[in-house]
N, C-alpha and C positions, 0 to 999 in steps of 0.2 A: 854573348854578348846579351843576350836577353834573359837568360838564365842569372847570370852575373844581377845583372838591374832587378829581378825579382828578388834575388837572394837578398841586395842591401835594403829595399821595401820592407821584403820581412823582418828584417834584423832593428829597422829604425820602428815600424811598424811594433815591434817586440817591444824595444826600449820604453815607447814611448807609453804602451800598455803598461809597464812595469813603473815607470813614471808618475801615473796615472791612479793606481792602485799603491804605491805606497805615499802618495798626498794624501790618499783618502784614509789609508789605516794610520797614517800619525795626526792626521786633522781627529780622529775616529778617537785614539789615543788621548790626548790633548781632549776632548770634551769631555770623555768618560772620569778623565782625573781631574776635570773643574767643577763637574756635579757632583763625584765625592765630596769633596772639602766643601761643596757648597751643603749639602746633607747634613755635612760635621758640624757645619757651623747652625743648622737646625736643631739641631741634637743642645747646643750649649746654647740657643736662644730660648728654646725650652727650661731648663735648668735657670736661666737669667731672669725671665719673668717668674718663675715661681719665687725669684730672691726677692725679687721687687715689690710681689706680691706680699710678701710677709713681713716687710720691712715697715710700713703703715701701719698694720697689726701690732708689730713691735712695740715701737713709738706710740701708740696710743695707750698701750698695759701701760707704759713705763710715765705717761705724762702724768697721772694721779699723783706718782711716787718722784718724780723730778722735777718739782712746781717751780724751781729754783734753777733750774738747767737747760730753760726757755731755747736757749741760743745754741745748745747740743741738739735737742732736739728737731729744730727748723732747720740747721746743718745737715744731717742726717738725711731728711725728708728730701731737702733740695737737692743732694748728693744724689740720689735715690733717683728724683725726675730725672736728673743731667745723664744717668747714666742708661734709665731707658730709654731717654730718647736717642741718645749715641746707640744705642742697641736695637732701637727700629730703624736708623738706618743703616746702622750694616745688615740689616733681615735684608734691606731692601735690593744691595750690592753687597754682599759678601768678599766679590774683590777689591772694591774700592780702598785701597790705601790709606786712604785720608780719615776714610770713615771708620776707618780701624783701630787710625792712633788716637780720633776724639776719644773712643769707645776704650782704650786702653788708659788712657787720661783718665777720665770720668769713674771706670770702676777704682784707680789708686785712690781717688778723693773718696768713693763712696765705702769701700774698702776702711782708709783712713779715720772716716767720723765714725763708721760703726764701732771701731775700736775703741774711741772714746766715749761713745755711749757705752761699751760693755765695760769699761775701765769705772767711768761715773756708777755703774749697777753694783758692783763692788761696793761703796759707799753707804748703800742702802740696804740693811737687812731683811727689811719688810717685801724689797722688790724683787729682793735678790729669792727669797720663798716664795713667792706668787706663781702660782701654779701654772696659769698661763704662760706668764714668763718664761720660768725654763720650758714650757712646750715650746713656743717658737723658739727661742734659741736653741733649742733640740734639732726643730725642724731646718733652720737657719744655718746649722754648723752640717749636716745631713745635705743640706743642697747645695753647700759652698763643697761638699767633696765631690759630689756629683759632677758639680762645674768644673772642678780640677780634671777629672777624669774626662770631660766633654773637650776641653780644651787640650788636653792631650794627642787624643784622636783627633781633633780638628787640626791640631799645626804638624802631626803625621801626616795627616790628606795634604795638606799644602807644601810640607816639604816634597811629596813624592809627585804634586803636580810642579811645581816650580826647580824640579829638578829636571823632569822631564820636558821643559818646555826651552832650558837653559842648553841641553847636552846636542850635541850634532849629530844627525842633520834634523831633529824635531826642531831645532832652534830658529831652520829656516821656513819649518810650515808653519811656526808659532808668530815669528813677522809677519808670512805673508797672510795671516787670518787675526792679528793682532791679539793674542793670548797673550795677557799683562799678567806680570808676576803678581803672587796673591799675597796677602801680609803676613805674619803671623800672629797670632792672638796671646802675643810676649806679656812678663809684667817686667817691667822697667825699673822697679825702684827693689831694693832687696826685701826693705819691708813687709812688701806687697803677695809676695813671695809664700804667704801662710796667709791660712786664713783664720779670720778674726778666733783669740782665743776664749772660750766658753766653760767659766769652771762656775761651778755652785757647791 
C-alpha cells in the first residue's frame, strides 16, 4: 500500500512539474513572439520618422513655386503632423489596436495629400526641374519602399504572434497572462496600397 501511495505521489508530482514547464514554455514563446513584432514595429518607426522629416523640406521647397496652392501645402503638413503623432502613440505600445487603427487612417490621409502635392508639381515645370525637389522626392520614394518592406516584416511577426496566442493550448496560457491580439499594419483603401508616384 505504501509503494502505491508513493507511485501516486510521484505521478502527480511529475504531472505538476510537466504542467509548470508547459506553462513556462508557452509563456516564454508568447513573450518572444510579442517582442519580435515590437522590434519589427521599431523598424517601421525608423522609416516613418525619416519620411516625416522629409515632408517639411519637400513642402518648403515647393512653397516658392506653389504660392497659389497654399491649401494643399497646409494639408500635407497637417496630415504629416497627425501621422507623426499617431506613430508616436503606436511606438509607445505597438500592441494597442486602437492606436494602430488611428495610424492607418492618418497614413491614408497623408498618402492622399502627398499624392495631390505630386500631381500639382506636374503643372509647374520649374518645380519639377528643381534639384532639391527632385532629390527630396527620390528620397521620399526610397523611404516609402523601405516602409513597405518593414510593414511586411511587421505583419509577418504579428501573424506569427496572433497565431501562437490563438492555437490550443497556447490560447489558455495567453488568456491566463493577458496576451492580447496585435493589430496588423494594413492598408484599408485600395488607392493607399501604392506609394505615391513620383515621375520627372
